[in-house]
N, C-alpha and C positions, 0 to 999 in steps of 0.2 A: 890669587885664587888657587886653592889646592887642587891636586889631581882628582880627588874624590868628587869635589864640587864640580869641576870641569866635566867629569864623566856623567854625573847625574844631570847637569844642564844639557849636555849632548844628548842624552837619552830622552829628555823631555822634548827638546827640539825635534829629534827624530820621530817621536810618537805624534807630535803635532803635524809634522810633514807628512807622516803616513795617512792620517785622517784627511788632511788637506788634499792630497793627491787623489785619494779615493773619492772624496766629494766632487773634485774637479772632473775626474773621469766619469763619475755617474751622470753629471750634468752635460759634459761635452761629448762623451763617447756612447751615449745611450743607444743610438741607432747603429753603432758599429759592432759587427760580429765577424769573428774568424772561424770559418767552418773547416774543420780538419778532417771531416769524415770523407772516405774515398769517393762516395757517390754524391757528395755535397747534400746530404739529406735535410739539412737545416737551412738551405738556401732555396729560394724560389727557382724553379726550372725556367728555361727560356720560354716554354710554352705558356706557363702562368704569367710571366712578365709581359709577353706579347698581348695576352687577353686583357690583362689589367691595363696596359698602356693604351688599348684600343677603346677603352670605355669613354664615351663622349657625353653622357649624361649621368648626374650624381646617382650613386648607389650607397645605400646605408646598411652597414653590417652592425647589428646590435647583439652582443654577446652577453647573454643573461648568466651570471656566474655568482651563486650564493657562497662567497668566500668564507664567511664566518662558519657556516655548516661544514665546510670542508677543511677547517682548521686542524681537525684531529685526524684527517686522512691524508697523509703526505702525498700519495700517488695522485689524488684528485687535485690537490693544491698545486703541485708542480706541473701537472698536465694542464691546468687552467692557465697557468703562466705561459706555457708552451703555445697553447691556442691564441693567447692574447698577442704574443710576439708575432706569430704566423699571420694573423689578421692585420697587424701593423705593417708587415711587409707589402701586403697588397695595397695599403694606403700609400706607401712610399712609391711603389711601382706605377700606381695610376696617376701620380702627380696631383694628389689631393682629391681626384674625382671619386675615389671609394673612401667613404667616411666611416671610421671605426669607432664604436662606443661600447664601453664595458659597463654594464648595468649590474649592480648588486641588489637584488630584490629582497629587502628585509621583510619579515612576516608582516602581512596585513598592511603593507605599504602600497603607495601608487605604483611603484616599480613592479611589485608582484602582480598587481592588477593588470598592468600593461603586458607582462609576460603571459599571463592567462589569455588576455584579449588577442595577443599575437599568435596564439595557438600552441603554447608550450604547456606541458603537463609536468607539474612538480613531482619529485620522486622522494620518498621517505628514506632517511639514513638511519632510522631507529628512534628518532625524536618525533615530536608533534609537528615541527616546522618542515615546509616543504623546500627541497633542494632543486635549484634550477641550474642547468648546465648545458644550454643549448643556444642555437644562433637563429636570428630572424633577419633576413635580408630583404631589402625592398628597393625599388627603383622610383623614378620620378613619376611614373604613371600608375603607381600603386600596386604593381605586381609583387607577390611575395614568395620567397622560398625559405624552407625550414630545415635545420638540422636539430631534431628534438632533443638529442643527448649526445655528447661527445664521449665515446668509449675509448679509454686509454689503450685498450688492447687492439683497437683498430687504427692506430696511429699512422700506419703506412698508407691509409686512404684519406688522411686529413686534407693534404694539399688538393688531391683530385676533387674531393667533394666541394671544397670552397671554390676552386676554379670553375667547377661545373656550374655552380650557383651563379657566379659573377658572369660567366658567358651566357647563361640563360637569361638573366636579367638585363644584359647589355644588348641582347639580341632576341627580343621578344617573339619575332617572327621565326618559327622554327622550320626546318626544312621538312619537306613532305616525303615520306617513305611510302611506296606503294607495296602492300603485301599481298602476294599471290601464292596461295598454298592449297594443297589437297589434303593437308593434315589437320587434326582438330586442335590447332594451336590456341584458338581463341575459346576453347572450352564449349560446354553445353549445359543448359539448366536442367534441373530436375525434371524427369519425364513422369507425369502423374499416370500415364496409361501403363507404363511397365513397372512403375514403382522403383525405378532405378535412378541414381544420380549420374549425370553425364560426366564426360571427361572434364578434368579441371583445366583452367586456363594456364598455359605455360608461363612461367615467370620470366622467361627471357623477354616477353613482350613488354613487361613493366620496366626492364632495363632500357629497352629501346624507347619506349614512350617517355622515359624521363628526359630525353634529349630531342626527340623528334615528333612530328605529327604523323601518325600512322593511319594509313587509309587502306581499307580492304578492296582488293580488286577481284572480281569474279574470274573463275577458271575458264569461262567461255567468252571472255573480253574480246572485242573486235578492234579496240584502239586504246592505247594507254593514255590517260589524261595528261594534258600538256603540263599541268602543275607538279606532276611527280617527278622529284629531282633524282631520286634513286629508286629503282625497281628491285625488290627482294623477292625472288622466285624460290619457293621451298617445295620440293618433291613434286615437279610438274609431271603428273601422271595422266595419261590419256587426254592430252590436250587436243582440241580441234585445230584444223589447219588455219582458221582464222585467228586463233589464240596465238599460235606459233608465228604467224605473220605479224601480229601486233608486237610481240617481243622482238622480233627481227627488225622491224621498222623503227621501233623506239631506240634500239642500240645503234643501228646505222645512222639515225637521225642525231646521234650525239649523246643519247641518254646513257646513264650509268647504271650498272646492273650487279647485283650480287645473287648469284645462282647456286642452288644446293640441290644436287642430284644424289641418287643412292642406288647401288646395285641390290641392296637388301635393306629395306627400312623396316626396323622393328616396330616403329610407331605406326606403321601403316595397318589399319584395321581391316583391310580387304579380306573378304570371305569369312569374317568373323561369324561363327554360328555355334552357339552353347551346346547344341545337340550334336554337332559334328566338329569336334576339335581338328580333325584332319584337313578339314576344308580351308582354314586359315593358314595351316602349315604349308599346304601346297599351293596357296594363291600366289600370284606374281605380286611382289612388293618392290619392284624396281621402278626407277624413273630416270629419264635422260632426255636430251634434246638432240637426237642424232643429226637431223637436218641442219638446224641452227648451229650446233657445234662445228659441223664440217665447214660451215662458211667462216667460222672464227678460227679454224685451223686446229681444233682439238678433238679429242674423243675420250669418252668414258669407256674403258675396256669392259666389254660385255660379259656379265656372268662370273667376274672375278673380284675377289677382295684381297686387301693387303694384310698379311699377317707379319708381325714383328716381334720376335722373341726377347729382343733387348729392351723394348718399351712396353711389354705386356703387363696389363693391370692384373693384380691378384683377384681371383674369384674363390668365394667360399665353397665348401662342400655342401651337398644337399642335406646332410644330416648333422646335427649338433656334434661338435668335436672332430668332424671330418676335416682332414687336412685341405688347405686351400692350394690352388695351383695357378700359375701364370696363364691368363686367357690371352693367347697369342693374337687373337682377332679384335681384342679390346685394348686400344692403344692409349697410353699416357705419354703423349709427345711432349718433349721438353726443349730447352733452349737450343740444343744442338740439332733439333729438327725443324727449326724456323729459319727464314731468311732474315738475317741480322741487318740487312741494308734497307728493308721495306719497313715504312712507318707503321704498317697494320701489325707486323709480327715482331718488330725489333725488340720490344721489351716484355713480351710474353713469357711466363715461367712454365706453364703447363697447360695443355689442352687434353682432355678426355674424348677420345674419338672411337666409338664402337663400330666394328665391322665396315671400315671405310672402304670405298672403291679406289680405283687407279685411274689417273688422268695422264694423258699422253699427248704430245704435239704430233699432228699429222705430217707426213713427209711433204716437203715443199710447201709448208704452211707460209703464208705472207704475213703472219703476225708474230709477235714476240711472246713466247711462252716462258714466264718466270715462276718457277716453283716457289710457293710461300710456305707450305707444310709438306713435309716428307719423312718417310720411315728411315731407320737405320739400315746398314747394309746386311744386318743379321735378320733378313726379311725373305718372304716367299709369297707368291700370289696363290690363293686357294679358290676352289670352285665354290660358288654360292651354295651348292647342294650339300657341301660338307657342314654347314651350319643351319640349313633350312629346317631339318627335322630334329636335330640334337646339337647342343652346344655344350658339350662336356669338355672342360679345359684339358683334363688329363689325356683324352684321346686325340685332341687337336695338337697337343704338344708332342705327343708320341709319333704323329704323323708329320711333323715339321721338318722340312729339309731346306736350309737357307740357300737362296739363290746368289748370295753376295751382291744384291742389287738393291738400290734405294728406289722407292716408289713415290710418286707425287700424289699427295692427298688433296692439296688445294693449290691453285695457281692463279696468277694475274695474267690476263690476255690483253695485249695492247697492239695498236697498229691499224692501218687502213683495212677495212673488210668490205667484201661485196655481200649483197643480199643473198639469202637462201632461197629467195623466190624471184628468180631473174624474169619470169612471166607476168610479174605483177601480183595483185591480190587474188587469192584463189577464188574461183567461181563457186556457187553453191553446189554445183554438181560434183566439184572436186572435194568437198568436205569429207566424204566417205570413200574417195577413191584411193587406191593403193599409193604408197608414198613415192614410187618411182614415176608417178604421173600417168600411167596407162589406165584406161578406163574406157567405158562405153562399148557398144557392140562393134564387132568387126575390127577391134583394136584401135578405133579412131580415138583421138584425144578429146577430152571434154571441151566444149565450146567456151571460149573467153568472152566476157562482155567487153563492149567497146571501151568502157571506162576503167578497165583493169589497171592501166598504168597512170591514171589521174592521181597526182600527188605521190606517186611511188618513188622510192629512193633506191637506186640501183648500187650506190657505193657511198661509204661514209665520207663527209667532207674532210674529216681529219681523223687522227688516231682515236680508236674507241678505247674505253677503260672498263674492263670486266673482271670480276674475281668469281672464280668457280670453286666450289668445294664438292668433293666426292663423298659426301655424307649428310644426312639430315638428322639422325638420332642424337648427335651431340648437342642439339638445341633443347632436347628434353630435360626436365628438371633434374632427374635422378643422375645424370652424368657430369653435372658441374656444380651442383649445390646439395647440401645435406640438411634434412629437416631435424631441428632439435626441439620439436614440440612447442611448448609454451615459450621457449627461449628463441623462437623464430628459425630462420634459415641462415646458413653460412656457406659462402663460396668455398669449394674445394678444387676448382679449376677455373682457368680463365676463358672458358668457352663464350660466355656473354661478352666479355672484353673483346674477344676477337671480332665478333659480329658487330659491336658498336664501333670498334676501331675501322672496320671495313666501310661501314655506312658513313662514318666521319670522313674518311679519307676519299671515298667516292663522291661524297658531298662537297668536297673542297676544303676540309679543315684538318690540319695536322697538329695544331697546338695542344688540343686537349688529349691527344693520343699520347704525347710525350709525357704529360703529367700522369696519366693513368699507368704508364709503364713504372714511373718512379713509385707510384702508390703501391704497386705490386712487388717493389724491390725488398728483398730480405737477404742479408748476408749470412749464410750458414757458417757454423763452426765446423770447418771441413775435418780438422784433426780429431775433434770430439766425436763427429759422426763416424769416422773411420775407426776409432777405438771402440765405439758403441757396436758397430757392425761386427768387428772381430770378436768382441766379448759375447754378443748374442750368439754368434756361430758356435763358439766354444762352449757356452752354457747349454745350448740346445743339444749339442752332441752328448754332453755329460747327463743331461735331463733324460734323454732317451735310455741310457744305460741304467740310471737310477729307477726309472719307471719299470724297465724290464726286471731289474733285481727286486723291486717292491712287489711286482706281480707274482714272481716266483716264490717270494716269501709268503704272500697271502695264500696263494695256492696250497702251499705246504701246510700252513696253519689250518685251512679248511679241511685238508685231508685228515689231519690228526684229530680234529674236533668232530669228524663225521660220526653220527650216532650209529650203532648197530643194534637192530631190533628194538629201536626206541629208547634205548639206554646209552647214556655217555660214560664210557670207561676210560679213566685216565690213569695209566701206570706211572710210576716214578720215572721210567725212562721217557715216556711222553711228556711228562711234566717238565723235565729237564730240557728236552728238545724245544718245547714251547717257549720256555724262558729264554733260551738262546735265540730263538726266532723273533720274539718280541723285542729283545735287545738289538737284534740285527735291523728290525724295522725301525726302531727309534734312531739308531745310528744312521740309517739311510736318510731319514728326515733331516738329521743334523747336516749331513753331507750336502743335501739339496740347498739348505739354507746358507751354508758356507759358500757353495758355488754361486748362489745369487748375490751374496755380498762381494765376492770376488769379481763378479761381472761388472760392478760399479766402482770397484777400487781404483782402476786406472783412471777413469774420468775424475773421481775425487781428487786423486794425486795431481792430475793435471790442473784442476781448479785450485788446488793448494799452491802450486808453483806459480800460477798467474796471479793469485793474490799476493804472494810473497814478492813477486816482481814489482807489482803496482804500489804496495803499501810499504815495503821495506827497501828493496834494492834501488829502485828508480829515485826515490826521495834522497837516499844516500848518495847516489851518483850525482845528483844535481847539487846537494849541499857540498859535496867534495869539490866539484867543479867551481863552485862559488868561493869556497875557501882557498883553493889553488889560485883563482883569479885575484882574490884579495891580497894573497902573499906576493904575487908577481907585482902587483901595483905598489904595494908597500915598499918592496925592494927597490923598484925604480925610483919612487920618491925620495927613498933614504940616500940612494947613490946621487 
């Protein structure tokens, strides 16, 4: 057999082996994946695995995917495969208790009818046929959960949404959250008497009700219902002694609470009078629980708000084109401002918190005070009066003097606590008595009924678990989500995630919290962002010079073209100067355009280098290593 025949035969055998190895790999290694990403984004988190492993009754996940209609759209096709593989991971993690089915609904088929019956709505991709790209999940008792459409741009939320659905279907009995608030969070209907629409329902309630059963508790409640597993108190303003006692006994009795107070709540409509705007400005918009907080070993610093120059959010000018300034009392807290060891805040990226208060541990407090959210050291405390009548960022920034101190905005309080009402349930006569307990004529204390200590808890049997936040406005829609009109709403901060995390944690579940953090993960291109910031700064400085030069040129042109006595006289000298000015104006525009291109040039250069590395350099390095290894092996065999 000649060398040529041998080489041809070897090539044929190699080709056959290549396809054989690939076929065997597809069949035997189908479920095997090596996740090389730093945060293991393509691997189920421990929280998802735990929730899937705890499923004890069958759950069916039906992914409706119109594969044929997506064949011309690579992004949808590849993302459909990504969703399929993610769903299969849940099936493996549940040991078969989660059944995954991929359905391709052809037009006018039984599968399409099933998709419509399950609640999915097809989308048009330009043709007559409907495109289906959603999930229908159901459990053994017939409960259903939907993801109407998988948006590839929201991939970071994919695992969280699927895990939330699995958890909901495997635990149909939702935890009960008691909501106690003086703010119009639940909205109000149209008022036919005034002809005005009431305030809209706050969207954070939709986030909460997606996971919990929410029950409204009156502000004058005398006892928190026994089935409330977490009490959520928002802006407790003007509570009666009986309501304070109810909160106190609930926590002392082992109840979990998320309490939000505020030294200056912008959502508080107290004193609102269209005919007298000053009435609402001068109204008291604060809330706190001084007596109960004292028993817990904490305090809300009265009349003070935390300002932070490092984390200040930008605020636009009052007029179009007016420059924006950092609003030092509107904080965009980031990863460095959260407790990385607490499950509630460990994976949050940003929270927008307007005019927050300051929490402190009281001296000799018998409880543990753990800050969850805090400002940077480039902070100061400001008087509420500084923003009560005007909130101009430029003026606030001018008066800013950093104290080189970090202030606590939210904290966890734990430990054994004593009741704030050592004498038992307050009597009717005490409801309007001063807080220090003095009352009645001749300085005598109000009489206590004989049954004041019946069922009264003087001290918690074990450590309490309470989370306190020194702000309520961060729950309002405008501070954590943006309205895109017909395109719906989009989160711009993790405010709702913090609240749901806290309720989950207080209610005893940390698994879903870990998944939500992964959902929010995004690895930034730090070098690209640094180049962009430097380029933006350089461009803005040049732009100011160009604008000033352009303004001077326009002014001179207008002076030359100014009419005298209704007649425009242009001499040869004026005509020559005008020509120079117009040329200067055109040249200035070219300079602006060149500066704009230069701003992006460094980023494009970095992109080219990265492409060169991935497309040319790395393959050559690998090929060179393979050739070198082959030469070494050939040399050894020849010897």
